[in-house]
N, C-alpha and C positions, 0 to 999 in steps of 0.2 A: 499434433501439439496437443497439448493440456489446457483446458478451458475452463473456468469455474462459472456454474450456473447457481445463482442463489434464490431461496424460495421462503416465502414466511410460512412457518406452521401454527397451527390452532390447535393445540392440545387443549383436552378436556382436563378439568380440576384434577381428577387423579394422575393422568397422564403428566400433568406440570409438575404435580408432586414428585413422581417418579423420576423426571428429567433431573429437578433440582437435589435430588438423592443421589441421582446417577454422578452427577457434576461434582457434587460433596466428596463421594468415593475415591473419584479421580483425583481431586485435589488432595486429600488425605494420602493416597498411594504415592502421588508426586512428591510431596514433603518427604515421606517415607524414603523414597529411592534416594530423595536428595542429601537427607540425613545421614544414611548408609555411606553413600560415596564420600561425604565429607569426614565423618568419623574416621571411617576405615584409612581414610588418606594421611588425617592428621596423627593415628597411632601407628600404623605400618609402612606408611608411605607407598601405599598399592592403590591402583585406580581398578573401581569396580565396574565391569563392563556392561554393556546395556544386555547381552546374553545371559549374563549371570543374575540380573535384576528379572528378568522377564521368566527365569527358570522357577522364580519363587512365587511366580502369579498363581500357580495352581494351590500351593499351600494356603496362602494369602486367602484364596476365594472359599477353601474349606474351614478357616478358622474365624472369618470375619462374616456375619450373616447379611452386611449390607454388600462386601465384596461378591458374596454368594448369588446375589440377585443382581449382578452386572454381567455383562456380556465379557469373555476373555478378552477378545480384539481391543474392546474398548482400554482397558488396562495396560496392554501391551503399546497401543498409540501413546497412551500418558508416559509411560518409559521413553519410548523413542523421543517424545517432545523434550523431556530433560535431557536425552542424548543430544540432541540437537541444539540445546542451550548451553552446554557443555564444549561441544565443537565451537560453536561461536565463540563462546569464553577462549579458548585456546587459540583460536585464531588470531583474536585481536590482543592477546600477550604477545603472539610472535610477530605481529605488523607493528608492535609498538604504539597500541593506541589503548586508551582508556578500558580496562578489561570488561569490569562488570559481572562479577560473581554472580552467576546463577541463584536468584532467591528464593526464598520459602513463600508460597502463596497463601495469603490471609482469605479469610472467607470476604467475597465480593472481588477478589483478584484471580479468578481462574472462572473463565467463562465459555470453556468450548471442549467436547470432547469428540473423539473421531472412530472412525471404522476403517478398516483395511482394506476388505474384499466384497466387492458386491456380491451378494446371494448369501453370505456369510455372516449373519447377525442384522443383515439390513437388506431390504429389498422393496422394489414397487408393486404394490397390490392394488390393481386398478388405479383410481384416481389419489390412493391415499401411500404413504409411506409407513414401511412394518419395521419396526425396531425390536430385536428380541428383547423381553421383558418389559417393554413399554408399551406396546400393541400399535395399532393402525392409527396413524394420525395424519389428520386433515393437512393438506398444503393446498397454497394457493398458486395454482400453474398460471402465471401471468404470461408464460412464454412458455413455449416447446423446449424441453430438454434436448441437446444433440449430442451424436457421437455414443461411445462404450463408456458407461459411468465405470470409474475405477475406485474411487474412495468415497467417503463423505465426512463432512465435519457438522456438528451441531453446535449452534452459537446461541448465547444468551446474552443480548443487546437491550440495555436500558429496560428490563421487563419482557422483552421480546424474544421469540425463537426463531431461530434460522436454520436451514439445511442448506450445506455449500455442497453441491455435488462437482466433484472434480473429474472431468470426461476427457476421452481422448478422440478428438476430432480432426478432420482432415481439412487442411488450410484452404480457404475460398477465394481466390486470387480475382481481383477486380480488372477490368479491363484499361489498359493503358490509356493516358490520358496526354503524355509527350509533355507533362507539365514538371518544373522544378522550383521549390519555394524555401527561402530561408526565413528563420522565424526568431526574434529577439522578444524575450520576455522580460517585463518591466514591472513598476508599480503606478505610475502614470497612467500607461497602457498595459494591460495585460498581456498583449501579444501586438507584434508590430511584425507584419510581412514584408517580404521584398518587394512587392507589388504596391506596397506603401499604405496597406489597408490597416486599420486600427480596430481592436477590440477592448471595448472599454474595461475598467476592471471594476466589477461591482463591489469589492471588498465589503463581503458577507459578514464577517464578524463585527469589525465597524460599525456598520449600521445597527447591529443589535447589542451593542456593548452597553447601551444605557439599561436597556431591559435585563441582560445577564447582570448588571451589577444590582439592581432591585432584587432580583432572584437568590443572589449570592448572599446578599444580606439577611434575606428571609431565612436561609439555611444557617447562617452563623448564631441568629437569634433564638434559634429554637434549641429545646432541651436535647442533649444527645441521648439517644436510646429512645426518645418518645415517637409517637406516631404521626405527630405534626411534623417534626424533622423529617421524616421520611416522605411526607407527602411532598415537603419544600424541596427535597433532593430530586425526588421524581419531576417535578416543574421544571427543574435546574436542568436535569439531564434531557428533558424534551425539547427544551429550549437549543440546546448543544447539537441536537440530533438533529433538528431542522436546520440550522446554520451548515452541519455537514450535507447533509442531502442536497441544500440548494447548491452548493459549493460543486458538489460530484455531480450531479446534473448537467449544471452549466458546462463543465470541461469535459465530460464525456461526449456531450453533443459537438462540442468545439473538435473535439479529435475526430470523431466520425465526419465531419466537415471537412477536414484539412486531408484525412486520408482517402475520400472517396475523389477528391479533385486534384491530387497530385502525385507522380509516380515516385519523387525524392522530396523529402523534408530535411531540411539541415537545421539543426538546433546545437546551442552552446551546452558544452560539457560543464554545467555548472557544479560546485562542491557546496551543497546547499547547507551541509551541517556545519562548513566553516562559514560560511555567510550570515547564518542566523546568531554567531557571535556577536554581532554587533547589535547591540541592544536597542539602539534607535530605530532599527529596520526590522529588527525578528519577527515582530508582531506583524507589519505589513508582508514580509515575504512569507510567513508561513500562512496568512491568510489568503494568499494569491495564490496558493496550492500548486507550486511550481513540480512539486516532486510528483505528484499525482497526475498532472498534465505529460509530463515525461513518461511515465510508466505505463499509462493507458495510452499512449501514443506509440511506444515499441510494441506492446502487445496488439492492438490493431493493425498496426502496420504489417505485424509478422502474419497475421491472420490474412490480410488482403494482398500479401505479395508484394507490398510497398518496400522502399527502402529509407531508413532513417541514419543519418550520418550526425556524430556529435563531434563538434570541434572544440579546440581551445578557445575559449572566452578571451585571451590576453589581447587588449587593442583594438578590439571588434569596434568598439564606439570611438577611440579616438585614432584611427586611421581612417583617412580620405577614400571613400568608395572607387572614386574616378581616378586618381593620380597615386595613391597608396602614401601620401605623405600623412605624418602625424602632427595632430593637432596639439598645440602646447597650452597647459594651463586650462584644460578644457574640465569641468566639473559637473556632477550630477544636475545641477540647478542649469544648466545651459541646455535649453530643448531644441537648440537649431544650431547647425553648424555652415560654416563657409569655408570657402577655400581659394587659393589663388588661383586654382586651375579653373574655377568658374562654378564649382559647386555648391549649392545651396537647397539644403534640405533637412528635414526633420532628425533629430539626433538617432533616434531609434530607427528609423528608415535605412538612414546609413549603414548603422550596423549589421541589420537584417541582410543587407546586400554584400558587406563583407562577409558573413557567415557562410551565405550561400557560396561565394568566390571560392571560401575555404573548402567547402565541402567538393566543389568541382574538383580543385587541385587534389584533395586529398583520393578521389577516386582515380583519377588521373595519373597517380603516381608521383606528384609533383610535391616538393617541401619547401615552396618559397614563402609560404605564411609563417607568420610569427608563431613560435609553440605548437605548431600542427601536430596533432594526434590521427594517425591512420587508424581507421575503423576497419574491423574485420568483414569481409566480404559476405552478405549474407549467402545462406546455402540456396542452390537450385537458380543463382542468378550468374 
């Protein structure tokens, strides 16, 4: 499996200017390739392939002094990034979604460049990362890198530089625990398990919203292009980064605990992009980080040899987990459910039990649950 390891880079002043120059060269090449594709299709109705554009890189590096100081592989990756954007565009058109034609990247809107093959233009030199035309850059190795290094992506985020190594690693299965659990995500409680445990929703963004409003007003009051505006923007970016880091750290630790303690984890197959169209709940949903939670859960479970089953969320909250009866007139404001069969428990706890039951039905091949979606059987199980 492919696993990404991210490390903070500490370039010197000269190296930082070279990194920024390389990033700007890639941005201009990306925009040039996008303009070529757009113009050729409008005039001749023909699509330009990625191989045709990559064949021009040699001439481009010969004629452009900045591109001549940039590794050939970097421009090839930028061309592939554009091709990936077009593939996603055509996929959305085919599926009837909002297509979103690839955009030209303005300054500050292009923040990464990549290397294709370890040992070709990039390699590890002792405790430093050696990049062709840039030099040996100091790296903070906060954890050992694992597996075989395949590719590298250098990212600029909030004025800081990071190296993201994509490595091919072997799965590390954990010892079986013989435990299964269902999880219901929510807003009053971030997570509720089928065992009745609740994880409080920290509401990271809303806690810092008053501070963000002050910083945003400072940015809007500064003169465009001035040094004071750049300082205000920097403060606002730092605050947003702090919120994102707190959210990520909390969710990552929660996922690790769930994966270590359970063999099977059942979750709802929520369509978050559709749910955030509700403007009354969109901010709270995005602040909870449901998407990041599910992404991390799938990755950690695959590495540890655990099973994650996503079931259809229809009526999980409105169905009695004991007798299967539907609750009439139940709303989000109702936090406790009671049934004629004698069931009386928390609204989210009831939903988590139903989620776990549906996951069990899916794995046994039954389809009695409402709108059940059968997951694919993980490899090796």
